[in-house]
N, C-alpha and C positions, 0 to 999 in steps of 0.2 A: 669400188667407190660408189657406183650407182646403187648397189644393194645397201650399202651403209646409209646413203642419203635417203633411200626409200624407208628404211627402218627409223631413221631420225624423224621423218615426216609423220610416219604412223604413230610413233611415240609421242610426238608433239600434239597430235590431233586427238588421241583417245586415252581415256582412263581405262587401263586393262582390267581393273577390278570391277568396273561397272559397265564397260563396253559403251561408254557415252563420250561424245565429243567434248573436248575441253575448250575449244575455241570455234564458235560457229562460223566465223568469218575466214578461217584458214582454208586455203585452197586444198584440193584433193592431193594425195601423196604423189600420184603419177604426174599430174600437171606441174606440181612444184619441182619435181625432179627434172622434168623436161626443160623447165625454165632455167634451173640451175645449170644444166648441161649446156644450154644455149649461151648463157651469160658467162660461164666460167671457162668452158672448153670449146666454144664456138660450134657445138654439135647441133645445128638446127635440124639435122636429119633425124635425130632421136626425139620423135614427137611423143605425146602422151600415149597414143595408141601402141607405140613400139616399146614402151616401158614394161607393159604387162607381160609380154612374152619373155622378157629378160627376167622378170620376177619369178615366173613359173619354171624357167630353165634353172634358176638358182635353187629352187625347191627340188627339182628333179635330180640335180647333182649333189644334193644333201649339203649345199652351202647354207641353206636355210631350212630349219625344222619348224614346222607349224605346230601350234599348241591349241588343242581343243579348249573351248571356254568352260570355266568352272561356275558352279552355282553356289555361292557362299551362303545364300539364304537357306537352301536345302541342307547344307552341311551343318549349319547352326541348329536347325530344327532337329536333325538326327542326333546331334550331340546332346541336346536338351532332353529329347525323348528317352534316350538310352543311357543317360547318366555318364557321358564320356567327359570326365573332368579335365583331362589333358587339353581338350579343345580350348579351354579358357586361356591357356598360356601359349598354345601353338595351334593356329588355325589350319595347319597342314595335316593335322592328325586325321581329319575326315575331309575327303575331297569328293565332290559330286560333279561328274562331267556332264555337260549339257548336250547329250547325244541320246538317240533312241534307235532301235531297230538292229538290223543285221550288222551294221558297222560299229555298233557301240562297244563291243568287246575290244576291238583293235584300238579305239580311242582311249578306253580305260587303261589298256596296257601302255599307251603312249604317255599318259599322265603318270602312271605308275613308274615308268622309266625316268621321267623328269624328277619325280619325288625321290627316287632311288639315288640319282646323282646328287641331289641336295643333301641327302643323308650321308652319302659317301664323303662329300667335302666336309660335312660337320664332324664326322668321326675322324677323318684325317687330320683336321685342325686340332681336335682335342688331343690326339695322340702326339702331335708335334709339340703342343703346349706342355704336355706332361714329360717331354723329353724322351719319348719311347725310342728304343734302339732301332726298331722297325716300325715305321709309320704306315705300312701297307694296310689297306682296308680289305677285310675278308667278307665276301658276299656269297651267300648260299642260294642257289637257283633250283627251284622245284621243277617238276615235270609238267608237260601239258602245253596247250596252245598259248595261253596268256603269258606264262613265264618265258616262252620262246620269243614272243613279240617284245617283251621287256628287254630281253638280252639283245635283240637285234637293234632296238632303238638306242639302248645304252651304248652299244658299239659305235653307232652313228654320232652320238653326242660327243663321245670322248675321242673321236678320230684324230683331232688335232688340238685337243684341250690340254694345254701344258700346265694348267692349274689343277688338274685332277690328280689326286695322290695315286701311288702305285696300288694295283688291285691284285687280290688273290681270289679267284672264282672257284667255288666248291660246288660239285654236283651233289644235290641232296639225295637223289635216288639213283638206282642202278640202270634204269632204262625207261622206255616208253610203253612197256607191256607188250604191245603187238609187234610182230616182226616186220610187218609192212608199214609201220608208222615210226621209223627210227627218229624222225625229226622232232618228236616229242620227248626224246630222251635228253636230259640236261647236258650230258657230255657233248652232244652235237652242237650245242650253242657256242662252244668255245671257238669254233671256226669263224664266228662273226668278228672276233677280235684279232684276226691274223695281221691286219694292216694298221692297227691303231698305233699312235706314237706313244701312248701311255704304257708304262711298264705293267704288263698283265701276266700273272702266273696262274697255274691251274692245279686243282686237286680233283682228280677224276675218281669215280667209284665204279669199279669193274666187278660185277657180281651177277649172279642170277637175279633177274628182276623181281620175281616172286617165288617164295618157298612155302612149303607146308608150315603151319604155325609151330608145330613141334620141333622143327629143324632150324628155326630162326637163329637161336643163340649160337649154334654150331657154325652156321654159314657166316655170320658176321665176325667170327673169330678166325676165319681162314686167312692165310697169307694173301696180301693184295686187297683185302677187304677191311681188316681191322685198322689199317693205317688211316684211311679217311675218317673212320669213326673216332679214332684217338685224337684227330685234329679238329673235331667238330666244335670244341669249345673256342677255337680261334675265330669262329665266324661272328662278325659284328652285325650283319644285316641279313635277314632271311626274306626272300621274295617267294610267295606261294599263292596259290589260288585254292579253289575248292570245287566239289562237284555235288550235284543233287542226287540223292539215293534213287537208283533205278533209271536214271536218265540214260538214254541210248548213246550219248556221246561221252559220258563219264568213263574215265579210263579203268577204274576199278570195276564198274558195272560191266564194261565191255569184256574185261578179262575173265570175270566170273562166268559170263555167258559163253565165252570161248571154251572154258574148261567144261561147262555143262554140255555144249555141243559135241565135244570130243569124248564125252562119257567119263571124264575124270572127276566130275562132281555130280552129286544128285541134283535133279532139277528143283528140289524143294529148298535149296540153300538160300536163294534170293528171297523167297517168301518168308523163311524163318528169320532172316535178318531184318526184313521190314516189320515183322511181328515183334521183334525185339526192340524196335524203336528207331531203326536206321533211318536217318533223315538226310545225311550228307557225309562227305569224307574230305579231309584235308591231308595232303601228303599220303593219300591212299589209306588213311586210318579212319574207319567209320566212327560216327558219333550219333547220339540220339539227342532228344531235347534237353537232357539233364547231364550230359557228359559223354566221355569216350565209351565205345563198345569194345571191350578188350578181348573177349573170348568168343564173340558171335561169328566172326569171319574165319573160315577154315584155312585161309592162306594169309601170308603177310608179305607186303612189299618191303624190299630192302631199302630203308631210308634212314637218314642220320638222326632224325628227331621224332620222338613220340609226341602226341598232342600235349601231354602234361609238360614235356620239355619246353615246348614253345610257349605255353602259358607262363612257365617260370621265367623264360627269357624276356617276355613282354613286360614283366614287372621290374626288370633291371634298368638302371639309369643309363647304361652305356651299350645296351643292345636294342635292336629294332627288328620288328617283324612287319613287313608290308603285305597286306592281304588284298589281292585283286578280286573285286566282288562285282564284276560286270556280268552280263548274260553269257550264255553259251557262245563260244566263238565260232561254232559251226552251224547253229540253227537260230541263234538270237533269242532263245527262250530265257527269261529271267530265272534266277535261282534264289528268289527271295525267301522261300520257306526254309531252305537250308542255311541261309545267311542269318536269319533272326536269332537262332540259339547262340551263334557266335558273338552276338551283341548282348544277349540277356543273361546267359549262364556263366557265372564266374569260372567254372571248371573248363569253359571253352573260350574264355577271353584270351585268345592266343595271339593277338595282334596289337601292335602299337599304332599302326597307320592303316587306314581303310580308304580304298579308292573304288567308287562305284559309279553307276550311270543314273540319269535322272529318273528313268522308269522304275528301277529298283528302289531308288530313294523314295519315290512317291508311294510305292507299295509298302515300304517299311513304315511310312507315316500314317497309313490308313488304319 
């Protein structure tokens, strides 16, 4: 009751879109709650000062999930600059989170998870209205730090959300590349959903994480691997991020260097890929300024969608691709150079919804 009253007071005081007070004479939330407790329940002991610890305890217990502020002005300018027509009809298509620095990536993932839940409910409602026999919403989760944080936040959101439709979570890739970083493998995210009340099912992908390019078709036809590929079309929403070419925390770059250090690849491979135009990778598929780089990488990660598949899905009315475009989650470095072609090149417009931070947005507009 105290928490509900607190939220009522905050909602009455502030316009969340502008972050401005609606009523300059209204008392502060904590003071108003203290007065309400005193008058309604005779709790004179719960003063304004004692309300704040209760508020933060509610946040610690996940009764309350805080939302980072959005910058609608930046989002509108990006939509105008890069010709994102959908923004005119749906302002959620581009979201700019007003955060900077090392913590920005985590906040971008938080907003990405909030957006994901909105899309899940949108898809679930559309399926029910069509009278679908199974109204479950299928979500594909990519690998890496950002997608992991989205999965964790989503599990917290739906912990007791009885309005959330049933979910089927698909692992988009086979692993996290390095044996000492299993937490970046999508299949490990499934554990976040152990205790949620929502009906959640899973489609795992158990395979070699990376294979030589010439062996790829054979590997994905193996028993236990071809089944998740055959179910890929069921996926309604894809959540993914991207990495900058040559970045020390990029999973593809790390794995290539790992193979070079072991003597399994020639040291010139990275230089050759850069020379071919490698600027970034999505789902471990490298791309240049003008489109995917198909033959330049000597290995292929096992992943459900090629870049052209996601471009095609982003053009469908009933499919969504959420691109998390914050800075590196480990060092805070922006990835603006790798993001720009995903906005400008039609062969790389593989997303329907973009979530980024204010520093990246500023650089995109320069």
